[in-house]
N, C-alpha and C positions, 0 to 999 in steps of 0.2 A: 410170397411163398405161403403154403398152408400154415395155419397157426391161429393165434388169437386175433381175430379181426372183429369189428363191430360196425354198426351203422348200416348204411345203404350202399349197395353197389349197382351201378347201371350197366347192364349186359347188352352187348350187340346181339339182338335176338331175331333168329330166323324161324325158330320152331323146328329146325333140323336136328340131327343127332348131336352134333357138338354142343350147340347151345342148350338143348334140352338136358343133356347130362350136366352141362355147366351150371344150371340152376341148382341142381341137387348138390353138386360139389361145393359151390360157393357157400352154401349154408352148412353142410355137414363137415367139410374138410377145412374150410376157411373161417367159419364162424360168423358170417354176416347175418345180421338180424333180418334184413330185407333185400330181396333182389327185384329190381324193376327191369323189364325187358323193353328195349327200344328197337323198333323195326322201321327201317327207312326205305321209303318207296323210291327206287330209281328205275322203275319200269318192269318189275317182276310181274309174272302172271297172277291173276286174281286168286287162283287156288292156293298160292303160297301164303297169301295174307289170311285166307280162310283157315288154313292149317295152322299158321302161327297163332291166330286168335284162339282156336280150339285148344292148342297145346298150352298156351299161356293160362287159359281158364282152368284146364285140368291140373296145372302145376300150382295154381293159386298165385300167379304172378301178375302184377299190374303191368299192362302193356301200353306203350305209347307209340303211335304210328305217325311218322313225319313224312309229308309229301315233298320230295326233293326232285321230282321229275324234271321240272323246268330248269332248275339249277344244273342238274346233270346233263340234260340235253344241250344246254348252252355251252357247257364245257366240252362236250363231244364235238360240237361244231367249231369251237376254238381249235380242237385237235385237227380238224380238217384243214384249217388254215396252215397248220404246221405239217401237213401230210404225215401225221403221227402213226408210226408203227414200231413194233419191236421184233427184230429178227424175222420180219416179213409178214406179221399179222397185225391187224388193227388193234390198238390198245382199247381195252374195254373195262375189265375188272380193275385195272390199275387206275383208271380215271374215276371209277365209282368210289373207291375206298376213301379218299380224302373227303368226298362229299358226305358219305355215310358217317365217317368219324366225327366230322364237325357237328352234324345233327345230333349224334349221341352225346357228345360233349355238352352241347347246349341244353339238352334235356336233363342231363345229370346235374348241371349247375342249377337249373330252374327248380329241380326237385330236391335239392339239398343233399345229393349223394356225396359220399366222401371217397368213392373209388369207381373206376371204370374197368370193365372186363370184356374180353373177346374170346372166341373159341378157336383161334388159329393155332396151328401146330408150330413147333420150333424149326420146321424145315422149309416153310414157304415164305412168300413175299409179303403176304397180307399183314402179318404181325408187325412188320416194319412200317407199312403204310399207315396202319391205325395209330401206332404209337408215335409216329412223327408228329401227328396232330395232338394226341393226348398228353405227351410229355411236355407240352408247352403250358400245362395247367399245374395246379398244386394237388390234383387228385392222384391217388395211388392207382397204379396200373396192374391189373391181375390177368394172368394168362394160364388158366387151369390146365389146358391140354399140354401146353409147353412145359409148365413147371412140374407137372406130375408125370410127364413122359408117356402120355396115353396113346394107345393105338385105336384104330377104328374097330378092330375086333374086340378089344377090351371094353370100349364104349357100348358096343352092341350088347355084350354080356351084362354089363352093369345096368343098362336100361331095362334089360329083360328081368334081371333079379329085382330091381326096384319097382318094376311095373310102370316105368316111365312111358309116356305116349310118344312114340317115334313115328311120325307121319312120313309120307313120300312113297312114290310108286315103286322105287327100287329098294325100299326098306333100308336105306343107308348104304347100298352097294356102291354107288358112285358119289363123288362130290361134284355137285352141279351148282354153278353160279350163273344166274340170269339177271340181266339188266336191259335197259332200252337199247343199248348199243351192241351187246354181244352176249353169247351164251357159251360157257366153258364146261367141259365134261372131263373128269379125271378120276383116277382110282381104280381099284379092283384089277381085273385082267388087263385094263388099258395101260397099266403101269409097265407092262412088258412091251418094249418097242416092236417086237416081232408079231404081236397079236394084231390081227385084222379086225377092226371094230365091227360089230353088228350095225346094220343100218338104223336100227331103232334107237340108237343113242342120239340121233339127230331129230330135232323137233321143229326147227325153223326152216330147214331147207329140204326140199324134195330131191329125190334122186334124179339127176339129169336124165331126160328122156327125149322123146321125139316131139315135145311141145314146140309149137311154132315160135320163132324168135319174136321178141317184143322190143320196141323202141321207147325210151323214156327221155324226155327233155328236162334238164335240170337248169334252173336259173340261179346264178350267183350274184350277190351284191357285196362288194368289198370282201370277197373270199368266203362269204357265208351262203350256203344254199337256202333259198327263200321260196322256191316254187317248183312244183312238178307238173309238167305238161301245161304250163300256163296258169296253174291254180296256186295262188299264194297260200302258204301253210305255216303254222307255228312250228317251232323246232320239234316238239314231241310228236305232233301229228305227221310231220314230214318224215321223220325217222320210222315211225310205226308203219306208215303206208308203204314206204320203200322196202322195209323188211319183208312185208307180205308179198309185194310185187316181185322183188328180186329172188326171194326165197323160193317162190314157186318154180323158178328156173334152175334151182340148185346152186345159185350164186352165193359164195361166201362161206366155204368150208376150209378149215385148216387142220391138218394133222401133222404135228411137228415135234421136234426135240427142242426144248426151251432151256436156256441157261438162266437159272434163277440168280437173284442177288447174292445169295449165300454161297454160290459156286456149284450148287447141285444141278445136274442135267436131268430134266424130267420130260416125260411124254405128255403132250397136251392136245386136246381136241377142242376146236372152237367153231362157232357159227357167228357170222357177222355180215348178213346180206347188204343192209343199207350202208354200213361203213365201207364195204368194198366198193360199192357203186359210187358213193360220194367222193371217196379218195381218188378213184380212177378219173372221175369227171373233173375234180379240182385240179389234179396234176395236168390234165389235158388243157384246161383253160390257162393255167400258168404258162404252159409251153407256148401259148399263142401271144400272151401279153407281156411277159417278162423278157428282159434281154438275156443273152447268153451268160454274161457275168453274174447277173442277179440269180439266175437259175443255179449256176455252179456254187455260188456262195450260200444260197439258201439251203442247199442240200446239207451243208454242214450245220447250219442253224437248226434245221428241222431235226437232224439226228440228235443234237444236244437237247432240244425241247422234248423229244420223245424219250430220251434216257431219263431225264428228270421226272417226267410224267410216269414212267415205268416204276421209278423208285417211290412214287407217291409224294414227291416234293414239288408239286405244281405251284406252290406259293413261295418257292425259293427266290431270292433276289436275282439269281441268274435267269430264271424264267421271265421275270419282268423285263430284263435287258434284252433277252432274245425276242420277246414279243414286240419290243420297240421296232426292231428291224422287220419282223414278220408283218406287223400292221402297216408299215410304210409300203411294203411291196403289195399288200392286199388291196390298197386303195385303187389299184387298176385291175384287180381280178374280178371284173364285173362283166357278165355276159351269159350266154347259154351254151350248154354242151348236151349233145344227144348221145346216149349210151345204148348199145345193143345188148340185150340179155338173151343168152342162148346157151343151152347145153352145159350149165354149170359155170359159164364164163360171162364176163362183161367187158366191153371195150368201147372206147369213145369213137364214134363214127362221124361226128360233126361238132364244130365249135365256132362260135361267133362272138365278137366283142368290138365295141368302138375303140377300144384301147389296143387292138391288135398291132403288134410290132411286125407287120407283114405287108409286103407289096406284091400283089399277084403279077403285075407286069414286070417288076424287077426280077422275080424268081422264075418267070415262065420261060420255057425252052422255045416258045413261039415268038418271043420278042428279041430283036437283035441287040439292043442296048439295055443297060441296067436302069439307071435314073440319075438325075443331077449331073449330067454330062459324063457319067462313067460308062465306058464301053467294055465289051468283052476283052478287047485287045489290052486294056489296062491291066488285066490279070497276069499278063506275061511276065512283067517285072516281079510281081509277088511270087509267081511260080518259080522263078530263077533263085530267089532267096530262100524259099521254103525248104527246109531241111539242109540248108547250107552248112550249119555248124555241125550237124550229125555226120554229114559226108566228110567234112574236114577232119573230125575226130577219128573217124574210121581210117582215113588215109594216113594220119600221123601214127596211129597204133600199128597199122600194117607195115609202115616203113621201119619203125623201131624194132618190131618183131623180126622183120626181114634182115635188118642190120645185125641183130643179136644172133641170128642163126648162121652168119657167115664165119 
């Protein structure tokens, strides 16, 4: 809380409104002698780093930039193995926060800071995700926006009064978070669920139009996408290329009501072209190579993995246990899937794998028998038993109800 502090505090620094105001508050209200800004690269656009650098210089803040793109991209592809989503949209910000928090923690310790700070509000998820990492240290955790009960309107007025440099095309109108995997837009008029967003809030995805459909072949090895159209790519390059390719078809937009961890229901807008395509392709390949029982059980495992990831607890012991099962199933998720991009949608139109749990002759309507000596007539006995218990239960109930009515 505000009061007598001293020493150095490491601030999660983006150069945006919250962290720009935060630098001033940490010195004036909290009394820290020095604020260092830590900016973590998880795939944000170049202009954000330029603005952050300019803002740090204007504020007289020493800025440290950490390149965590590879680490974050690898985590995103781990998420693909778990078909990770939350209430229907691919996880993005939730995956990035632990990566960012760890990088800031490491810089803070290296630079001898005695506190860590973020610009999160007391209403969102990110405060919990950051602090789940930071509270495993002996460093003090400071949250000015939450502790002082600040609003975006107050921050804008404060920045104006103090002459603080607030960069950004919307002047702080929206809260935008961008990383390699997704882009989120919230705040201002978008907080009203009845408001229809202007198209200009979207930067990664074009409006679906009459653009000709496009096919893209994705190769997987042990559940991880490794190539596009036969070209082997690193994780960062693969995601970036697919973001541009799928985004040009308008693939990967979500406008939803999201239930946050604190119980608040909020309106969120997301863009996630590559994530949408890769998750679609991965599920299609799993459908080809996994057994029915594996697919059914893995759905439960995937939901648990996604929930922990949403909470920012990707290092929890439960996640390690879940990934034991996931990795075992993914040893056969190797092959290719062709996805069709068209009119804001994507769908798998072809899948191939040497691990396919599929026999064309057994399933074909053009073949008389199944395989292994099994004939169509053998299904008659199964058909007689199928639903027997339900039919019996209904007869017993009907008889008792009939007797009771006499």
